[in-house]
C-alpha positions in Angstrom: 91.3 -28.6 -19.5 89.8 -25.5 -18.1 89.4 -23.9 -21.7 87.9 -27.0 -22.9 85.3 -27.2 -20.2 84.4 -23.6 -21.1 84.0 -24.4 -24.7 81.8 -27.5 -23.6 79.5 -25.0 -21.7 79.4 -22.5 -24.5 78.0 -25.2 -27.0 74.9 -25.5 -24.9 73.9 -21.9 -25.6 74.3 -21.9 -29.4 71.2 -20.6 -31.3 70.6 -18.4 -34.3 69.2 -15.3 -33.3 66.4 -13.1 -35.1 67.7 -9.6 -36.3 66.9 -6.8 -33.9 64.9 -9.1 -31.7 61.2 -8.3 -30.8 61.4 -4.9 -29.6 63.7 -3.6 -32.6 61.5 -5.0 -35.3 58.3 -3.6 -33.9 59.6 -0.1 -33.0 61.3 0.2 -36.6 57.8 -0.6 -38.1 56.1 1.9 -36.3 58.4 4.4 -37.2 58.2 3.5 -41.0 54.1 3.6 -40.5 54.4 7.1 -39.5 56.2 8.0 -42.7 53.9 6.4 -45.2 51.8 8.7 -47.3 48.1 8.5 -46.8 47.4 6.5 -50.0 50.2 3.9 -49.3 49.0 3.6 -45.8 45.5 2.9 -46.9 47.0 0.3 -49.5 49.2 -1.3 -46.7 46.3 -1.5 -44.3 43.9 -3.3 -47.1 46.7 -5.7 -47.9 47.5 -6.7 -44.0 44.1 -6.4 -42.7 45.4 -4.2 -40.0 46.8 -0.5 -39.6 49.6 -1.7 -37.5 52.8 -3.0 -39.3 54.2 -3.8 -35.9 51.8 -6.5 -35.4 53.1 -8.4 -38.3 56.9 -7.5 -38.1 57.9 -10.8 -36.7 55.6 -13.3 -38.8 58.8 -14.2 -40.7 60.7 -15.2 -37.5 57.5 -17.2 -36.4 57.5 -19.2 -39.6 61.0 -20.3 -38.8 60.0 -21.4 -35.3 57.1 -23.2 -36.7 59.5 -25.1 -38.8 61.1 -26.3 -35.6 57.8 -27.3 -34.0 57.2 -24.3 -31.8 56.1 -20.8 -31.5 52.4 -19.3 -32.4 52.2 -20.3 -35.9 53.2 -24.0 -35.2 49.5 -25.2 -36.0 48.6 -22.4 -38.3 47.5 -23.7 -41.7 48.9 -20.7 -43.8 52.2 -21.1 -42.3 52.4 -24.9 -42.6 51.6 -24.3 -46.3 54.2 -21.5 -46.8 57.0 -23.7 -45.1 55.9 -26.6 -47.5 56.3 -24.4 -50.5 59.4 -22.5 -49.4 61.3 -25.0 -47.1 64.5 -22.6 -47.4 62.7 -19.6 -46.3 65.1 -19.7 -43.2 68.0 -18.7 -45.4 65.9 -15.7 -46.5 66.9 -13.7 -43.3 70.7 -13.2 -44.2 73.7 -13.1 -46.5 77.3 -14.1 -45.4 79.5 -11.5 -46.8 83.0 -11.1 -45.8 83.8 -7.9 -44.0 86.0 -6.5 -47.0 83.0 -6.5 -49.6 82.6 -3.3 -51.1 79.2 -4.0 -52.7 76.7 -6.9 -53.0 77.3 -8.7 -56.3 74.6 -11.3 -57.5 77.3 -13.4 -59.3 79.3 -13.5 -56.2 80.6 -16.8 -54.6 78.8 -15.4 -51.3 75.3 -14.7 -52.8 72.6 -17.1 -53.4 69.2 -17.2 -54.7 67.8 -17.6 -51.3 69.7 -14.7 -49.4 68.1 -11.7 -48.0 68.9 -9.4 -50.9 67.1 -12.0 -53.6 64.4 -12.5 -51.0 63.4 -8.7 -50.5 63.4 -8.6 -54.4 60.9 -11.4 -54.6 58.7 -9.6 -52.2 58.8 -6.6 -54.2 58.0 -8.4 -57.3 54.8 -9.8 -55.8 53.6 -6.5 -54.5 54.3 -4.8 -57.8 52.2 -7.4 -59.6 55.1 -9.0 -61.3 54.9 -12.4 -59.8 52.4 -14.4 -57.9 54.7 -16.8 -56.0 53.1 -15.8 -52.5 50.2 -13.6 -51.7 50.7 -9.7 -51.3 50.1 -10.1 -47.6 52.8 -12.7 -47.1 55.1 -10.5 -49.3 54.5 -7.5 -47.3 55.0 -9.3 -44.0 58.2 -10.6 -45.2 59.3 -7.1 -46.6 58.5 -5.3 -43.5 60.6 -8.0 -41.3 63.5 -8.2 -43.9 64.3 -4.6 -44.4 64.9 -4.8 -40.5 67.3 -7.7 -40.9 69.3 -6.3 -43.8 70.1 -3.2 -41.7 71.4 -5.4 -38.8 75.1 -5.5 -39.9 75.6 -9.2 -38.5 72.8 -10.4 -40.9 74.8 -9.3 -43.9 78.4 -10.0 -42.9 80.7 -12.3 -41.2 84.2 -13.0 -40.0 85.8 -15.5 -42.3 88.9 -17.2 -40.6 91.9 -19.1 -41.0 93.4 -21.3 -38.1 97.0 -21.6 -37.5 98.5 -24.8 -36.3 99.7 -23.2 -33.2 96.1 -22.3 -32.2 96.1 -18.8 -33.7 93.0 -17.2 -35.2 93.5 -15.0 -38.6 90.5 -12.9 -39.3 90.3 -13.0 -43.2 89.1 -9.6 -44.6 88.9 -9.5 -48.4 86.4 -11.9 -50.3 89.3 -13.4 -52.4 91.0 -14.6 -49.0 87.6 -15.9 -47.7 86.5 -18.2 -50.3 86.4 -21.6 -49.1 87.3 -20.6 -45.5 84.9 -21.0 -42.6 83.0 -18.1 -41.0 81.2 -17.2 -37.4 77.6 -17.5 -38.8 77.2 -13.6 -38.4 78.8 -13.5 -35.0 76.6 -16.4 -33.8 79.6 -18.5 -32.7 81.5 -15.5 -31.4 81.3 -15.9 -27.3 82.2 -13.2 -24.8 80.3 -14.8 -22.0 79.1 -18.4 -21.5 75.5 -17.3 -22.5 76.2 -14.4 -25.0 77.1 -14.2 -28.5 78.0 -11.3 -30.3 74.9 -11.5 -32.9 72.3 -12.1 -30.2 74.1 -9.1 -28.3 73.4 -6.9 -31.2 69.9 -8.1 -32.1 68.6 -7.6 -28.3 71.2 -6.1 -25.8 72.1 -3.0 -27.8 68.5 -2.4 -28.5 67.6 -2.4 -24.7 70.4 0.0 -23.9 69.1 2.7 -26.8 66.2 3.3 -24.6 66.7 2.6 -20.7 63.1 3.8 -19.9 60.7 1.4 -18.3 59.6 -1.3 -20.8 61.6 0.7 -23.5 58.8 3.0 -23.9 60.5 5.6 -25.7 62.3 3.3 -28.1 60.0 4.5 -31.0 60.4 8.2 -30.2 64.2 7.9 -30.1 64.2 6.1 -33.6 62.1 8.7 -35.0 64.4 11.6 -33.6 67.2 9.7 -35.1 66.1 9.8 -38.7 68.2 11.7 -41.3 66.1 11.7 -44.6 68.7 14.0 -46.3 71.3 11.4 -45.8 69.6 8.1 -46.1 67.6 8.5 -49.5 68.4 5.5 -51.9 68.8 6.3 -55.6 68.6 4.3 -58.7 66.3 1.5 -59.8 64.1 -0.2 -56.9 65.4 -3.6 -57.6 68.8 -2.4 -56.7 67.9 -1.0 -53.5 68.3 -4.1 -51.3 71.9 -4.7 -52.7 72.8 -1.1 -51.7 71.4 -1.3 -48.2 73.6 -4.8 -47.8 76.5 -3.1 -48.9 75.9 -0.2 -46.4 75.4 -2.8 -43.6 78.7 -4.5 -44.4 80.5 -1.2 -44.0 78.9 -1.0 -40.7 80.0 -4.5 -39.6 83.6 -3.5 -40.1 83.2 -1.3 -37.0 81.4 -4.1 -35.1 84.4 -6.2 -35.4 87.2 -3.5 -34.8 89.1 -4.1 -31.7 87.9 -7.7 -30.9 90.3 -10.1 -29.5 89.9 -13.7 -30.6 91.0 -16.1 -28.0 90.6 -19.8 -28.7 88.1 -21.7 -31.0 86.7 -25.3 -31.0 86.7 -26.9 -34.5 84.7 -29.8 -35.9 86.0 -32.7 -37.8 86.1 -30.7 -40.9 88.0 -27.9 -39.5 84.9 -25.6 -39.2 84.6 -23.5 -35.8 81.6 -24.4 -33.8 82.7 -21.9 -31.1 85.1 -18.9 -30.9 86.1 -17.3 -27.5 86.3 -13.6 -27.8 87.1 -10.3 -25.8 85.5 -7.3 -26.6 87.4 -4.0 -26.4 87.1 -1.8 -23.3 83.9 0.5 -23.8 82.5 -1.6 -26.6 78.8 -1.0 -25.8 79.2 2.8 -25.5 81.1 3.0 -28.8 78.5 0.9 -30.8 75.3 2.4 -29.3 75.0 5.1 -32.0 75.7 2.6 -34.8 72.8 0.3 -33.6 70.5 3.2 -33.1 71.4 4.7 -36.3 71.0 1.3 -38.2 67.5 0.6 -36.6 66.3 4.0 -37.5 67.8 3.6 -41.0 65.8 0.5 -41.5 62.6 2.4 -40.6 63.3 5.2 -43.0 64.0 2.7 -45.9 61.0 0.6 -45.2 58.8 3.7 -45.5 60.8 4.9 -48.4 60.4 1.7 -50.5 56.7 1.5 -49.7 56.0 5.0 -50.6 58.1 4.4 -54.0 56.4 1.1 -54.9 54.5 0.8 -58.2 51.6 -0.9 -56.4 49.5 -3.1 -58.5 
């Protein structure tokens, strides 16, 4: 009864969290802007109507909020029209790859035309003049946001599970095992307190502890100091870059799940989990700060890299 009561409480807190939260998205955009060539910075400013990429870094999340009848864009005509034309854009923020995935494959059972890799390539096509399905300003706002999301490992990967008759929880690692099994929505239903899930913890809590200064005033500087250009350069055709970033993020996600203890789960009538109570290993935050800082800094580097390499129309 105590376990059931706890799970009922947990249900009250379910929400889909935005990648890296407000602080993370804005900080990575500021770092990326500092890495732009002069010509590209001028082009970006002309398209966006501002020289501050951080000011538009949350537009994609605000579109999703407007679909739900809230947020600053709820009465915005452009947002309303965009959501009408692309009603599934809420799915552009993620892809649910199993933890054992070695590389993103377009034909995989876990990929879709509305996932984050496809969405990034759609934005690149618009910016290079190969498509006109949205405006260049809209494509650039989405690109800035999604490059951040694709480096948040829980926006790219999920735990997939089999639930034993005795209540045991088996984490399925390989894609071949995971097919047709339920997943944890990128850690959104993994609860370690009544109000905290693993996804939101990675979006916000870990970003906060990267910079403990008042109002996180040094976050941009810290990310800038973390840059490793020689290690993070992306090679190959640019339309393959988002897939490569996704594959790298899955590798990072395996470290996120390491040591987590799965306690009890609540299932719906189809057998899919609605909540899974977990216990984080001792020292989890300390051990994960470097990973979070590295991924956030890497997203800034890759955003600048793709903007500097684009064949702008």
